[in-house]
C-alpha positions in Angstrom: 0.0 0.0 0.0 1.5 3.4 -1.1 2.0 6.2 1.4 -0.9 8.4 0.1 -3.3 5.5 0.4 -2.2 4.8 4.0 -2.7 8.5 4.8 -6.2 8.5 3.2 -7.3 5.4 5.1 -6.0 6.7 8.4 -7.9 10.0 7.8 -11.1 8.1 6.9 -10.8 5.9 10.0 -10.2 8.8 12.4 -13.0 10.8 10.8 -15.5 7.9 11.1 -14.5 7.1 14.7 -14.9 10.8 15.6 -18.4 10.9 14.2 -19.5 7.7 15.9 -18.1 8.8 19.2 -19.6 12.2 19.0 -23.1 11.0 18.0 -23.2 8.3 20.8 -22.1 10.8 23.5 -24.5 13.5 22.3 -27.5 11.2 22.0 -26.8 9.4 25.3 -26.4 12.7 27.2 -29.5 14.1 25.6 -31.6 11.3 27.0 -31.1 12.7 30.5 -32.2 16.3 29.6 -35.9 17.3 30.0 -36.4 20.6 28.3 -37.9 23.2 30.6 -37.7 21.0 33.6 -34.7 21.7 35.8 -35.7 19.3 38.6 -36.2 16.3 36.3 -33.0 17.0 34.3 -30.8 17.3 37.4 -32.5 14.2 38.9 -31.7 12.2 35.8 -28.1 13.4 35.8 -27.5 12.5 39.4 -29.2 9.1 39.0 -26.8 8.3 36.2 -23.8 10.5 37.2 -21.2 8.0 36.2 -22.7 7.5 32.7 -23.1 11.3 32.4 -19.4 11.7 33.0 -18.7 9.1 30.4 -20.7 11.1 27.8 -18.6 14.2 28.7 -15.3 12.3 28.4 -16.6 10.8 25.1 -17.3 14.3 23.8 -13.8 15.4 24.7 -12.4 12.3 23.0 -14.5 13.0 19.9 -13.0 16.5 19.7 -9.5 15.0 20.0 -10.3 12.5 17.3 -11.7 15.2 15.0 -8.4 17.2 15.3 -6.4 14.1 14.5 -8.6 13.4 11.5 -8.0 17.0 10.4 -4.2 16.5 10.8 -4.3 13.3 8.7 -6.3 15.2 6.0 -3.6 18.0 6.3 -0.9 15.5 5.6 -2.9 14.0 2.7 -3.8 17.3 1.0 -0.7 19.4 1.8 0.9 18.5 -1.5 -2.1 20.1 -3.3 -1.8 23.4 -1.5 0.1 23.7 1.7 -1.4 27.1 2.7 -5.0 26.1 2.3 -4.3 22.8 4.1 -2.8 24.7 7.0 -5.9 27.0 7.0 -8.4 24.2 7.4 -6.3 22.6 10.1 -6.2 25.8 12.1 -9.9 26.4 11.6 -10.6 22.9 12.9 -8.3 23.5 15.9 -10.3 26.6 16.7 -13.5 24.7 16.8 -12.0 21.9 18.9 -10.7 24.5 21.4 -14.1 26.1 21.8 -15.9 22.8 22.0 -13.6 21.5 24.7 -13.9 24.7 26.7 -17.7 24.6 26.5 -17.6 21.0 27.9 -16.3 22.4 31.2 -19.8 23.6 31.9 -20.9 20.0 32.0 -18.4 19.3 34.8 -19.7 22.4 36.5 -23.2 20.8 36.6 -21.8 17.8 38.5 -20.0 20.1 41.0 -23.3 21.9 41.6 -25.3 18.8 42.2 -22.6 17.2 44.5 -23.1 19.9 47.0 -19.6 21.5 47.2 -19.1 23.3 50.5 -19.0 26.7 48.8 -22.5 26.1 47.4 -24.3 25.5 50.7 -25.8 29.0 50.6 -27.9 28.0 47.7 -31.3 26.2 47.9 -31.9 23.0 46.0 -34.1 24.7 43.4 -31.5 27.4 42.9 -28.8 24.8 42.2 -31.1 23.1 39.8 -31.7 26.4 37.9 -27.9 27.0 37.9 -27.4 23.6 36.4 -29.8 24.3 33.6 -28.0 27.6 33.1 -24.7 25.9 32.7 -26.3 23.3 30.4 -27.5 26.2 28.2 -24.1 27.8 28.2 -22.5 24.6 27.0 -25.0 24.4 24.1 -24.2 28.1 23.2 -20.4 27.3 23.4 -20.9 24.2 21.2 -22.8 26.3 18.7 -20.0 28.9 18.6 -17.6 26.0 17.7 -19.8 25.4 14.6 -18.5 28.7 13.1 -15.1 27.1 12.9 -16.4 23.7 11.9 -18.4 25.3 9.1 -15.6 27.5 7.8 -13.0 24.6 7.6 -15.2 22.8 5.1 -14.6 25.2 2.2 -10.8 24.9 2.0 -11.1 21.2 2.7 -13.7 20.8 -0.1 -11.6 22.9 -2.5 -8.5 20.7 -1.9 -10.5 17.5 -2.3 -11.9 18.9 -5.6 -8.4 19.9 -6.8 -6.6 16.9 -5.5 -7.0 14.6 -8.6 -7.0 11.5 -6.3 -10.4 12.1 -4.6 -13.9 12.4 -6.2 -14.6 16.0 -7.3 -18.2 15.6 -6.3 -17.2 15.2 -2.7 -15.3 18.4 -2.9 -18.3 20.2 -4.3 -20.6 18.9 -1.6 -18.2 19.8 1.1 -18.0 23.4 -0.2 -21.7 23.7 -0.4 -22.1 22.2 3.1 -19.8 25.0 4.3 -22.4 27.6 3.5 -25.3 25.6 4.8 -23.6 24.9 8.1 -22.6 28.5 8.5 -26.2 29.4 7.8 -27.2 27.1 10.7 -24.7 28.9 13.0 -26.1 32.4 12.2 -29.7 31.1 12.3 -29.1 29.7 15.8 -28.2 33.2 17.2 -30.0 35.6 14.9 -33.2 33.7 13.9 -33.6 31.0 16.6 -37.2 30.4 15.6 -36.4 29.7 12.0 -35.2 26.1 12.0 -36.0 25.2 8.4 -32.4 25.5 7.3 -31.5 22.5 9.4 -33.7 20.4 7.1 -31.0 21.0 4.4 -27.8 21.4 6.4 -28.1 18.2 8.5 -28.7 15.8 5.7 -26.2 17.5 3.5 -23.6 17.4 6.3 -24.2 13.7 6.8 -23.7 13.0 3.1 -20.6 15.2 2.8 -18.7 14.2 5.9 -19.8 10.6 6.2 -19.3 10.1 2.5 -15.8 11.5 2.7 -14.8 9.3 5.6 -16.2 6.2 4.0 -14.5 6.9 0.7 -11.1 7.5 2.4 -11.5 4.4 4.5 -12.7 2.0 1.8 -11.3 3.4 -1.4 -8.3 5.3 -0.2 -6.4 7.4 -2.7 -4.3 6.5 -5.6 -0.7 7.7 -6.0 -0.5 10.3 -8.8 2.0 9.6 -11.6 4.4 12.5 -12.4 3.5 14.5 -15.5 
């Protein structure tokens, strides 16, 4: 197996494992959250505190895997255009940093519920309200990370398109997905009631990123012959 093929398969493997880890952690943690009910949410979290911690660690692991996948893609696509490859790597790193920082709010929820000595001045209902506040802050922080995760898709898609060893259609879909994902980011903050854009961005994102990871993992990339 040639070097470029090894790099492609490694990038695909890391990307796929990242997506699986992130989805499982997010869905699992979401099962404990009851929208608009602080008491029920905190009760669920405390009843499954160990598993809740696993979902937070899983989210952090997913972020690390995402950056490693971006690094593997950087190595793969650097020969096409080193500057653009570095750009998408740095954009990915920015999103990972914001995501990991926002996960600290999930640990703060556990500290609140475990009755730290400095929190004894608060009543139980106040602690529950604070827990929901931190949960909302985490979601806002994760949404901010999507600004970077959306922006990195355009240089990535462009390099996939120009590479010559990956399908051009994947590059086109990734570049289009950049704009739909950025639209989702702006919609979340500026037009929170208008969620129709997600009907386009989520399916397109699945096709673009899942398709890229599977292609890299299964098909790899062929070494280009010198002109």
